[in-house]
Jmol script that loads the backbone (N, CA, C; Angstrom):
load data "model"
ATOM      1  N   MET A   1      93.786  91.702  79.174  1.00  0.00           N
ATOM      2  CA  MET A   1      92.943  91.486  80.260  1.00  0.00           C
ATOM      3  C   MET A   1      92.511  92.770  80.809  1.00  0.00           C
ATOM      4  N   ASN A   2      91.249  93.091  80.906  1.00  0.00           N
ATOM      5  CA  ASN A   2      90.820  94.304  81.491  1.00  0.00           C
ATOM      6  C   ASN A   2      90.266  93.969  82.931  1.00  0.00           C
ATOM      7  N   PHE A   3      90.826  94.686  83.903  1.00  0.00           N
ATOM      8  CA  PHE A   3      90.464  94.495  85.259  1.00  0.00           C
ATOM      9  C   PHE A   3      89.571  95.658  85.620  1.00  0.00           C
ATOM     10  N   GLY A   4      88.368  95.396  86.133  1.00  0.00           N
ATOM     11  CA  GLY A   4      87.531  96.458  86.725  1.00  0.00           C
ATOM     12  C   GLY A   4      87.960  96.704  88.220  1.00  0.00           C
ATOM     13  N   MET A   5      87.234  97.709  88.749  1.00  0.00           N
ATOM     14  CA  MET A   5      87.577  98.043  90.168  1.00  0.00           C
ATOM     15  C   MET A   5      87.187  96.872  91.124  1.00  0.00           C
ATOM     16  N   THR A   6      86.153  96.186  90.800  1.00  0.00           N
ATOM     17  CA  THR A   6      85.755  95.044  91.643  1.00  0.00           C
ATOM     18  C   THR A   6      86.813  94.001  91.657  1.00  0.00           C
ATOM     19  N   GLU A   7      87.333  93.631  90.505  1.00  0.00           N
ATOM     20  CA  GLU A   7      88.397  92.581  90.412  1.00  0.00           C
ATOM     21  C   GLU A   7      89.677  92.987  91.165  1.00  0.00           C
ATOM     22  N   ILE A   8      90.023  94.209  91.047  1.00  0.00           N
ATOM     23  CA  ILE A   8      91.205  94.747  91.721  1.00  0.00           C
ATOM     24  C   ILE A   8      91.085  94.757  93.207  1.00  0.00           C
ATOM     25  N   LEU A   9      89.793  95.069  93.682  1.00  0.00           N
ATOM     26  CA  LEU A   9      89.544  94.985  95.092  1.00  0.00           C
ATOM     27  C   LEU A   9      89.661  93.595  95.643  1.00  0.00           C
ATOM     28  N   ILE A  10      89.050  92.664  94.947  1.00  0.00           N
ATOM     29  CA  ILE A  10      89.055  91.280  95.313  1.00  0.00           C
ATOM     30  C   ILE A  10      90.581  90.742  95.402  1.00  0.00           C
ATOM     31  N   ILE A  11      91.309  91.077  94.387  1.00  0.00           N
ATOM     32  CA  ILE A  11      92.759  90.672  94.390  1.00  0.00           C
ATOM     33  C   ILE A  11      93.386  91.259  95.490  1.00  0.00           C
ATOM     34  N   ALA A  12      93.186  92.582  95.803  1.00  0.00           N
ATOM     35  CA  ALA A  12      93.903  93.242  97.003  1.00  0.00           C
ATOM     36  C   ALA A  12      93.488  92.642  98.297  1.00  0.00           C
ATOM     37  N   PHE A  13      92.112  92.244  98.428  1.00  0.00           N
ATOM     38  CA  PHE A  13      91.755  91.636  99.686  1.00  0.00           C
ATOM     39  C   PHE A  13      92.407  90.297  99.906  1.00  0.00           C
ATOM     40  N   ILE A  14      92.467  89.482  98.769  1.00  0.00           N
ATOM     41  CA  ILE A  14      93.177  88.158  98.889  1.00  0.00           C
ATOM     42  C   ILE A  14      94.619  88.337  99.311  1.00  0.00           C
ATOM     43  N   ILE A  15      95.309  89.304  98.707  1.00  0.00           N
ATOM     44  CA  ILE A  15      96.726  89.621  99.071  1.00  0.00           C
ATOM     45  C   ILE A  15      96.828  89.956 100.524  1.00  0.00           C
ATOM     46  N   ILE A  16      95.946  90.842 100.986  1.00  0.00           N
ATOM     47  CA  ILE A  16      95.951  91.171 102.400  1.00  0.00           C
ATOM     48  C   ILE A  16      95.681  89.923 103.280  1.00  0.00           C
ATOM     49  N   LEU A  17      94.739  89.127 102.875  1.00  0.00           N
ATOM     50  CA  LEU A  17      94.585  87.846 103.695  1.00  0.00           C
ATOM     51  C   LEU A  17      95.809  86.988 103.739  1.00  0.00           C
ATOM     52  N   LEU A  18      96.451  86.884 102.571  1.00  0.00           N
ATOM     53  CA  LEU A  18      97.658  85.895 102.481  1.00  0.00           C
ATOM     54  C   LEU A  18      98.829  86.478 103.308  1.00  0.00           C
ATOM     55  N   PHE A  19      99.132  87.748 103.093  1.00  0.00           N
ATOM     56  CA  PHE A  19     100.392  88.277 103.688  1.00  0.00           C
ATOM     57  C   PHE A  19     100.161  89.108 104.967  1.00  0.00           C
ATOM     58  N   GLY A  20      99.077  89.609 105.290  1.00  0.00           N
ATOM     59  CA  GLY A  20      98.727  90.409 106.393  1.00  0.00           C
ATOM     60  C   GLY A  20      99.078  91.931 106.129  1.00  0.00           C
ATOM     61  N   ALA A  21      98.365  92.796 106.708  1.00  0.00           N
ATOM     62  CA  ALA A  21      98.512  94.204 106.441  1.00  0.00           C
ATOM     63  C   ALA A  21      99.762  94.731 106.917  1.00  0.00           C
ATOM     64  N   LYS A  22     100.451  94.202 107.917  1.00  0.00           N
ATOM     65  CA  LYS A  22     101.663  94.627 108.380  1.00  0.00           C
ATOM     66  C   LYS A  22     102.788  94.499 107.453  1.00  0.00           C
ATOM     67  N   ARG A  23     102.830  93.332 106.646  1.00  0.00           N
ATOM     68  CA  ARG A  23     103.843  92.991 105.782  1.00  0.00           C
ATOM     69  C   ARG A  23     103.671  93.591 104.394  1.00  0.00           C
ATOM     70  N   LEU A  24     102.524  94.192 103.995  1.00  0.00           N
ATOM     71  CA  LEU A  24     102.373  94.680 102.744  1.00  0.00           C
ATOM     72  C   LEU A  24     103.401  95.901 102.380  1.00  0.00           C
ATOM     73  N   PRO A  25     103.666  96.812 103.268  1.00  0.00           N
ATOM     74  CA  PRO A  25     104.605  97.839 102.845  1.00  0.00           C
ATOM     75  C   PRO A  25     105.952  97.266 102.664  1.00  0.00           C
ATOM     76  N   GLU A  26     106.294  96.292 103.436  1.00  0.00           N
ATOM     77  CA  GLU A  26     107.713  95.703 103.339  1.00  0.00           C
ATOM     78  C   GLU A  26     107.631  94.977 102.024  1.00  0.00           C
ATOM     79  N   LEU A  27     106.712  94.295 101.611  1.00  0.00           N
ATOM     80  CA  LEU A  27     106.663  93.553 100.291  1.00  0.00           C
ATOM     81  C   LEU A  27     106.687  94.538  99.148  1.00  0.00           C
ATOM     82  N   ALA A  28     106.049  95.596  99.248  1.00  0.00           N
ATOM     83  CA  ALA A  28     106.031  96.615  98.204  1.00  0.00           C
ATOM     84  C   ALA A  28     107.435  97.279  98.069  1.00  0.00           C
ATOM     85  N   LYS A  29     108.041  97.528  99.249  1.00  0.00           N
ATOM     86  CA  LYS A  29     109.385  98.152  99.146  1.00  0.00           C
ATOM     87  C   LYS A  29     110.392  97.140  98.461  1.00  0.00           C
ATOM     88  N   SER A  30     110.285  95.835  98.792  1.00  0.00           N
ATOM     89  CA  SER A  30     111.178  94.866  98.272  1.00  0.00           C
ATOM     90  C   SER A  30     110.931  94.649  96.758  1.00  0.00           C
ATOM     91  N   LEU A  31     109.563  94.718  96.368  1.00  0.00           N
ATOM     92  CA  LEU A  31     109.263  94.593  94.975  1.00  0.00           C
ATOM     93  C   LEU A  31     109.817  95.801  94.082  1.00  0.00           C
ATOM     94  N   GLY A  32     109.606  96.942  94.705  1.00  0.00           N
ATOM     95  CA  GLY A  32     110.176  98.159  94.047  1.00  0.00           C
ATOM     96  C   GLY A  32     111.657  98.098  93.810  1.00  0.00           C
ATOM     97  N   SER A  33     112.464  97.629  94.934  1.00  0.00           N
ATOM     98  CA  SER A  33     113.860  97.617  94.688  1.00  0.00           C
ATOM     99  C   SER A  33     114.307  96.521  93.704  1.00  0.00           C
ATOM    100  N   SER A  34     113.607  95.458  93.713  1.00  0.00           N
ATOM    101  CA  SER A  34     113.782  94.382  92.664  1.00  0.00           C
ATOM    102  C   SER A  34     113.503  94.859  91.312  1.00  0.00           C
ATOM    103  N   VAL A  35     112.448  95.704  91.037  1.00  0.00           N
ATOM    104  CA  VAL A  35     112.304  96.168  89.679  1.00  0.00           C
ATOM    105  C   VAL A  35     113.387  97.061  89.332  1.00  0.00           C
ATOM    106  N   LYS A  36     113.858  98.013  90.311  1.00  0.00           N
ATOM    107  CA  LYS A  36     114.870  98.937  90.038  1.00  0.00           C
ATOM    108  C   LYS A  36     116.130  98.275  89.618  1.00  0.00           C
ATOM    109  N   GLN A  37     116.529  97.168  90.399  1.00  0.00           N
ATOM    110  CA  GLN A  37     117.717  96.403  90.086  1.00  0.00           C
ATOM    111  C   GLN A  37     117.612  95.700  88.735  1.00  0.00           C
ATOM    112  N   PHE A  38     116.406  95.230  88.389  1.00  0.00           N
ATOM    113  CA  PHE A  38     116.349  94.508  87.074  1.00  0.00           C
ATOM    114  C   PHE A  38     116.450  95.530  85.955  1.00  0.00           C
ATOM    115  N   LYS A  39     115.848  96.699  86.140  1.00  0.00           N
ATOM    116  CA  LYS A  39     116.045  97.796  85.082  1.00  0.00           C
ATOM    117  C   LYS A  39     117.544  98.180  84.951  1.00  0.00           C
ATOM    118  N   LYS A  40     118.169  98.294  86.088  1.00  0.00           N
ATOM    119  CA  LYS A  40     119.707  98.624  86.007  1.00  0.00           C
ATOM    120  C   LYS A  40     120.376  97.580  85.349  1.00  0.00           C
ATOM    121  N   GLY A  41     120.101  96.355  85.573  1.00  0.00           N
ATOM    122  CA  GLY A  41     120.796  95.246  84.911  1.00  0.00           C
ATOM    123  C   GLY A  41     120.574  95.265  83.463  1.00  0.00           C
ATOM    124  N   ILE A  42     119.360  95.577  82.972  1.00  0.00           N
ATOM    125  CA  ILE A  42     119.016  95.513  81.597  1.00  0.00           C
ATOM    126  C   ILE A  42     119.902  96.711  80.964  1.00  0.00           C
ATOM    127  N   ASP A  43     119.856  97.929  81.595  1.00  0.00           N
ATOM    128  CA  ASP A  43     120.586  99.047  81.046  1.00  0.00           C
ATOM    129  C   ASP A  43     122.053  98.776  80.861  1.00  0.00           C
ATOM    130  N   GLU A  44     122.594  98.137  81.885  1.00  0.00           N
ATOM    131  CA  GLU A  44     124.026  97.810  81.936  1.00  0.00           C
ATOM    132  C   GLU A  44     124.350  96.783  80.699  1.00  0.00           C
ATOM    133  N   GLY A  45     123.411  95.851  80.555  1.00  0.00           N
ATOM    134  CA  GLY A  45     123.535  94.829  79.458  1.00  0.00           C
ATOM    135  C   GLY A  45     123.539  95.573  78.103  1.00  0.00           C
ATOM    136  N   GLU A  46     122.616  96.537  77.907  1.00  0.00           N
ATOM    137  CA  GLU A  46     122.526  97.174  76.591  1.00  0.00           C
ATOM    138  C   GLU A  46     123.806  98.072  76.397  1.00  0.00           C
ATOM    139  N   GLU A  47     124.296  98.739  77.453  1.00  0.00           N
ATOM    140  CA  GLU A  47     125.537  99.439  77.326  1.00  0.00           C
ATOM    141  C   GLU A  47     126.681  98.569  76.889  1.00  0.00           C
ATOM    142  N   LYS A  48     126.819  97.343  77.582  1.00  0.00           N
ATOM    143  CA  LYS A  48     127.857  96.433  77.253  1.00  0.00           C
ATOM    144  C   LYS A  48     127.751  96.045  75.804  1.00  0.00           C
ATOM    145  N   ASP A  49     126.504  95.761  75.304  1.00  0.00           N
ATOM    146  CA  ASP A  49     126.355  95.406  73.826  1.00  0.00           C
ATOM    147  C   ASP A  49     126.788  96.515  72.909  1.00  0.00           C
ATOM    148  N   LYS A  50     126.459  97.688  73.287  1.00  0.00           N
ATOM    149  CA  LYS A  50     126.836  98.810  72.558  1.00  0.00           C
ATOM    150  C   LYS A  50     128.391  98.917  72.441  1.00  0.00           C
ATOM    151  N   ASN A  51     128.991  98.791  73.499  1.00  0.00           N
ATOM    152  CA  ASN A  51     130.492  98.870  73.651  1.00  0.00           C
ATOM    153  C   ASN A  51     131.246  97.715  72.853  1.00  0.00           C
ATOM    154  N   ASP A  52     130.563  96.508  72.807  1.00  0.00           N
ATOM    155  CA  ASP A  52     131.040  95.346  72.148  1.00  0.00           C
ATOM    156  C   ASP A  52     131.070  95.538  70.568  1.00  0.00           C
ATOM    157  N   ASN A  53     130.149  96.393  70.090  1.00  0.00           N
ATOM    158  CA  ASN A  53     130.002  96.430  68.673  1.00  0.00           C
ATOM    159  C   ASN A  53     130.900  97.436  68.067  1.00  0.00           C
TER     160      ASN A  53
END
end "model"
wireframe off; spacefill off
backbone 0.3
color backbone group
């Protein structure tokens, strides 16, 4: 899927309408920490697999 600038702006506008401008930084922070925890869990799982072999 190739998204152009127009599509990205439309999606951003819809997100702002749904969640409100005040909550966007809060949502971005929680999304970032979720991704960080997910990556940490994957790394720990890979280390566990290496140690089991």
